[in-house]
C-alpha positions in Angstrom: 81.3 166.8 106.8 78.5 166.7 104.2 80.8 167.0 101.4 82.9 164.0 102.4 79.8 162.1 103.4 78.4 162.8 99.9 82.1 161.7 98.4 81.7 158.4 100.6 78.1 158.0 99.1 79.5 158.4 95.5 81.7 155.2 95.9 80.3 152.0 94.1 79.1 149.4 97.0 80.4 145.8 97.1 79.6 142.7 99.2 82.8 142.9 101.1 86.6 145.0 101.4 89.5 143.8 103.0 91.8 146.9 103.6 95.2 147.8 104.6 96.4 144.3 104.0 100.3 143.0 103.1 98.7 141.3 99.9 100.5 138.5 98.3 98.8 137.6 94.9 100.3 134.4 93.9 99.7 135.2 90.5 101.9 134.5 87.9 104.2 137.6 88.3 104.3 136.9 91.8 102.8 140.3 92.6 102.9 141.7 96.0 101.4 144.9 97.6 102.8 145.9 100.7 99.2 147.8 101.6 96.4 147.2 99.3 92.6 146.7 99.2 90.8 143.9 98.1 87.0 144.3 96.8 84.7 141.0 96.3 81.1 141.2 95.1 79.0 137.9 94.5 81.9 135.9 95.7 84.3 137.3 93.3 87.3 139.6 93.5 86.3 142.8 91.3 89.4 144.9 92.3 92.5 144.7 93.8 95.2 148.2 94.7 95.8 150.5 97.2 93.2 152.5 98.9 90.3 151.1 96.4 87.7 153.7 96.3 84.9 151.4 97.2 82.3 150.8 99.7 81.8 147.5 101.3 78.6 146.1 103.1 80.8 144.5 105.5 84.9 145.7 105.6 87.9 143.9 107.4 90.7 145.8 108.6 93.7 143.5 107.8 96.0 146.2 109.8 99.1 145.3 107.9 98.8 141.5 108.4 99.1 139.0 105.4 96.7 138.3 102.9 96.7 135.5 100.5 94.9 133.0 98.8 93.0 130.4 100.9 95.4 127.2 101.6 94.7 124.3 99.4 95.0 120.6 101.0 95.6 118.2 97.8 95.3 115.0 100.0 93.5 114.2 103.5 91.4 112.0 104.7 88.5 113.1 107.3 89.3 110.4 109.7 88.4 110.5 113.7 90.9 108.4 115.6 94.0 110.7 115.8 96.5 109.9 118.2 95.5 106.3 118.8 97.5 104.5 115.3 100.6 105.4 116.4 104.2 103.9 115.4 103.7 101.3 113.3 104.8 100.6 109.3 102.3 101.3 106.5 100.8 98.0 106.4 100.5 96.7 109.8 99.0 100.2 110.8 96.3 99.1 107.9 96.0 95.7 108.7 96.1 95.9 112.3 94.2 99.1 113.0 93.0 101.1 110.1 91.1 98.5 108.1 89.4 97.1 111.4 88.3 100.6 112.4 87.2 101.3 108.8 85.0 98.1 108.9 83.3 99.4 112.2 82.8 102.7 110.8 79.3 104.1 110.8 77.6 107.2 109.3 77.7 109.0 112.6 81.2 108.6 113.1 82.1 109.9 110.0 79.8 112.8 110.7 81.9 113.7 113.8 85.0 113.0 111.9 83.8 115.7 109.6 83.0 118.2 111.7 86.4 118.1 113.6 88.4 117.8 110.6 86.6 121.1 108.7 86.9 123.3 111.9 90.6 122.2 112.0 91.0 123.3 108.4 88.7 126.6 108.7 90.8 127.8 111.8 93.9 126.9 109.8 93.4 128.9 106.8 92.7 125.7 104.5 89.7 126.8 102.0 89.7 123.6 99.8 90.5 120.1 100.5 89.8 117.1 98.7 88.8 114.0 101.2 89.4 110.1 100.2 87.5 108.3 102.6 84.0 106.7 103.8 80.2 107.7 103.8 80.8 110.7 101.5 77.3 112.0 102.2 77.8 112.6 105.7 81.2 114.4 105.1 79.2 116.5 102.0 76.5 117.7 104.2 79.2 119.3 106.8 80.5 121.0 103.9 77.6 122.2 102.6 77.4 123.9 106.2 81.1 124.9 106.6 81.3 126.6 103.7 84.5 125.3 102.9 85.2 124.2 98.8 85.2 120.4 98.8 86.0 117.9 96.4 84.9 114.3 98.0 86.5 111.0 96.3 84.8 108.0 98.0 87.7 105.6 99.0 86.7 102.4 97.2 88.1 99.2 98.5 87.5 95.8 97.0 89.9 94.0 99.3 89.2 93.6 102.0 85.8 93.6 101.7 83.5 96.1 103.9 86.5 98.5 104.9 85.9 101.3 102.3 83.1 102.1 99.7 82.2 99.9 96.6 82.2 101.2 93.1 78.2 101.1 93.4 78.3 103.4 96.4 81.0 105.9 94.8 78.7 105.8 91.5 75.8 106.4 93.6 77.4 109.8 95.1 78.2 111.0 92.0 75.1 110.9 90.6 73.4 112.5 93.7 75.8 115.5 94.8 77.3 116.2 91.1 76.0 119.7 90.7 74.3 120.3 93.8 76.4 122.9 95.6 77.8 124.7 92.2 81.4 125.6 92.0 82.0 124.8 95.7 81.3 120.9 96.4 82.6 118.4 93.6 82.3 114.6 93.2 85.1 112.4 92.5 86.1 108.6 92.1 88.5 107.5 94.6 90.0 104.1 94.0 92.3 103.5 97.2 95.5 101.8 95.6 96.3 99.3 93.1 96.7 96.7 95.7 93.1 96.8 97.3 91.2 97.3 93.8 90.6 94.9 91.3 91.7 95.7 87.7 88.1 95.6 86.6 87.2 98.0 89.3 90.2 100.5 88.0 88.8 100.1 84.7 84.9 101.0 85.4 86.3 103.9 87.3 88.0 104.9 84.5 85.1 104.8 82.1 82.9 106.4 84.8 84.9 109.4 85.3 85.1 109.9 81.7 81.2 109.5 81.6 80.8 112.0 84.1 83.9 114.5 83.7 84.9 114.2 87.0 88.3 113.4 88.8 90.0 110.2 89.9 92.1 110.3 93.1 93.9 107.5 94.3 97.2 106.3 96.5 100.0 105.4 94.5 103.8 104.3 95.0 103.8 104.9 98.2 105.6 102.2 99.8 108.5 99.7 98.5 106.2 97.0 99.3 103.8 98.4 96.8 106.2 98.7 94.3 107.9 95.0 94.9 104.1 93.6 94.7 103.3 95.0 91.9 106.5 93.6 90.0 105.9 90.3 91.4 102.2 90.5 90.2 102.1 92.3 86.7 105.8 92.5 86.1 105.2 96.5 86.1 105.8 99.5 88.4 102.4 101.0 89.7 102.6 103.6 87.3 103.1 101.3 84.5 100.1 99.3 85.7 98.0 102.2 85.5 99.1 103.3 82.2 98.3 99.9 80.8 95.3 100.3 82.3 94.5 103.4 80.6 94.2 105.5 83.9 97.0 108.0 83.4 95.3 111.1 82.2 94.8 114.8 83.5 91.9 113.7 85.6 93.9 111.6 87.7 95.7 113.2 91.2 97.9 110.4 92.6 98.9 110.8 96.7 102.6 110.3 97.5 104.3 109.1 94.5 107.4 108.2 96.4 108.9 105.2 94.7 109.0 106.2 91.1 111.7 105.0 88.5 112.7 107.8 86.1 110.4 106.3 83.4 107.5 106.4 85.9 108.1 110.2 86.3 107.9 110.5 82.3 104.6 108.8 82.3 103.0 110.9 84.5 104.4 114.1 83.0 103.3 112.8 79.5 99.5 112.0 80.7 99.7 115.4 82.7 98.5 113.6 86.0 98.8 115.5 89.3 100.7 114.4 92.0 100.4 115.5 95.9 103.3 115.5 98.3 102.6 114.8 101.7 106.1 114.9 103.7 105.1 114.8 107.4 102.7 111.4 106.8 105.5 110.2 104.7 108.3 111.0 107.7 106.0 109.4 110.2 105.1 106.2 108.3 108.9 105.9 107.2 107.4 105.7 103.3 110.4 107.8 102.0 111.0 110.7 100.4 109.2 112.0 97.0 111.5 113.2 94.6 109.6 116.3 94.2 112.4 118.8 92.2 112.6 115.8 89.6 108.7 115.8 89.6 108.5 119.5 89.1 111.1 119.5 86.3 109.5 116.9 84.4 106.3 119.2 84.2 104.2 117.0 86.8 101.6 119.0 88.3 102.5 118.9 92.1 100.4 120.3 95.2 100.9 120.0 98.7 98.6 117.7 101.1 98.2 116.7 105.0 97.3 113.3 104.6 94.9 112.1 107.5 95.3 113.1 111.0 95.9 109.8 111.9 99.4 109.7 110.0 100.1 113.7 110.5 98.5 114.4 113.5 97.3 117.7 112.0 96.0 119.5 108.8 98.5 122.5 109.5 99.6 123.7 106.0 101.7 126.1 107.3 103.6 122.9 108.9 103.8 121.1 106.1 105.1 123.7 104.0 108.1 124.1 106.5 108.4 120.2 106.6 108.1 119.7 103.0 111.2 122.1 102.4 113.5 121.2 105.1 112.7 117.7 104.4 114.0 118.0 100.8 117.0 120.2 101.6 118.1 117.5 104.3 117.2 114.7 102.1 119.6 115.9 99.0 122.2 117.8 101.2 121.4 120.9 99.3 119.9 124.2 101.3 119.0 126.0 98.0 116.5 122.8 97.0 112.8 123.7 97.4 112.9 127.7 97.9 110.3 128.8 100.5 108.3 130.7 97.4 108.1 127.1 95.9 106.1 125.5 98.9 103.6 128.1 99.1 102.7 127.5 95.3 102.5 124.1 96.0 99.7 125.1 98.7 98.3 127.8 96.5 98.5 128.0 92.8 100.0 125.0 91.5 97.6 122.9 94.2 94.7 124.6 92.2 95.7 123.3 89.1 96.0 119.9 90.4 92.2 119.8 91.3 91.4 121.3 88.1 90.7 124.6 89.6 93.1 126.8 88.7 91.0 129.1 86.7 88.6 129.8 90.0 91.0 129.6 92.7 94.9 129.4 93.9 95.5 133.0 93.7 94.0 136.6 94.3 93.1 138.2 90.7 90.2 139.8 89.5 87.5 137.5 88.0 88.5 134.6 90.2 86.8 133.3 93.1 87.3 135.3 96.5 89.2 132.4 98.5 91.1 134.8 101.3 92.8 134.4 104.3 94.6 136.7 106.8 97.7 136.0 108.6 98.9 137.2 111.9 102.2 139.3 111.1 102.5 140.7 114.6 102.9 137.5 116.9 106.7 137.6 118.5 107.3 134.5 116.5 106.7 136.4 113.0 108.9 139.1 114.2 110.7 141.2 112.3 109.0 141.9 109.6 111.4 144.2 107.3 110.0 146.6 105.1 110.1 146.9 101.1 111.7 146.3 98.9 113.3 143.4 100.8 110.5 142.0 102.8 111.0 138.9 104.9 106.7 138.6 104.7 107.3 135.3 102.5 109.8 133.6 104.0 108.0 134.3 107.6 104.8 132.5 106.3 106.6 129.2 105.1 109.3 128.9 108.2 107.5 130.6 111.0 103.8 130.7 110.8 101.4 128.1 112.1 97.9 127.6 111.9 97.0 129.3 114.8 98.2 132.5 113.3 95.0 132.6 110.8 92.8 135.1 111.6 90.4 135.1 108.8 89.0 132.5 106.7 86.9 133.5 103.6 85.4 131.4 100.9 83.3 132.4 97.9 83.3 136.0 99.7 81.6 134.3 102.7 83.6 134.7 105.8 83.8 131.5 107.7 85.9 132.8 110.5 86.8 136.2 111.5 89.2 137.1 114.1 89.8 133.5 115.0 85.8 133.0 115.7 84.4 130.5 113.5 81.1 131.3 112.0 79.6 128.6 109.7 79.7 125.8 112.4 79.4 125.6 116.3 82.5 124.5 118.1 80.7 124.5 121.1 79.2 120.8 121.1 81.8 119.4 118.6 84.1 118.0 121.2 82.0 116.3 123.1 80.5 114.8 119.8 83.8 114.0 118.6 84.9 112.1 121.8 82.1 110.1 122.0 82.3 109.1 118.8 85.6 108.2 118.9 85.2 106.2 122.1 82.1 104.3 120.3 84.2 103.5 117.4 87.0 102.0 119.3 84.6 99.8 121.2 83.0 98.6 117.7 86.5 97.8 115.9 87.4 96.1 119.4 90.7 97.9 119.2 91.0 98.4 123.1 92.9 95.0 123.8 94.8 95.3 120.5 96.0 99.2 121.3 96.6 98.1 124.9 99.0 95.2 123.3 100.4 97.8 121.4 101.5 100.0 124.2 102.9 97.5 125.9 105.2 96.1 123.2 106.4 99.8 122.6 107.3 100.2 126.5 109.1 96.6 126.3 111.1 98.0 123.0 
């Protein structure tokens, strides 16, 4: 017994060790281990392999479950009123519901929404997200507590007035929060869309983003109406319009990018613009189907996003992977389109590249930050798990898993959730806070009568 104890005492001591996991690294070689350990020190992965000779101050036994990089949500809004703005076309949805709601939004509403959204993300294995919405000071303060890795791009809207952030408030946020939580909370610019921001605002954002060396996130070519409006007003597609304004660059991430010409795709690729594929939202709002294989073939950096809980209605990236694959197969009448490994890439390493974080996160490799999740493989809906060399773990993750299968969520080596218990945010009071804030927002926005009329029309139709 003494010899064994002495042998253990000689092992290097690290902050955290995850043992006995089916490790899917998502590195460039697609390396997987049927049973491996991961050692973490000061927030970074320092060793990865079978039966590591290290001791952890904290050790987690993965018990043969899947261990993979944390999922990355490339487009979302931390919104509050899930389930109240349903079954409407995008422009009617924006004008009748979203803009009145946004106009009435106050900081306390966004604080409640941020608690709700970030709890859901932690519980679903999302470790990094980019949020484009209102009152970023509130959402960023919650992220500072929650431990998630976050990018905030305040949603700037010139028209209609008062329903979004302004160029001035976006700039003030960048100045106040840039570098405040180094490596974990980032500040970007967030012009909502070409139809809601003036050319002057877009050009100013282009210049400020370069000055502060930060990214830009916007909606682009989401609907045919947007494209038709741009063609009528400027004689150009939305992509051509942004190109002429000088916004196409590696610092730009566009959401949706559905209605694109071949020339648009070439322009995005030539300027190394990144794009977010948001299949659930696109289906629900009947916006269309993004040309994902063409974008990827052209070399456009592409990631996966949920969009908001208004248009999804959840932040389940496993569901997004499954729908993202099956939608393309159906649309193209090709079951080989978008294989499951490709979708997992869009939710991990490719997504990290979209956010300019590919050197830090997106795969499990020595030297990268320890953003790690453990996913249950022992539930009946994940059976059977076949042994190597023909393991089907990756297929089960993409086509069978859901957010509720995530057991443990880790960011920067810090455990945010273990065995389904969130450790960084107190869930108990949040439900009441969210329900009260939502009711107040509905009343403040004057939406009660409108929602009743919509419900009556739906029943009559």
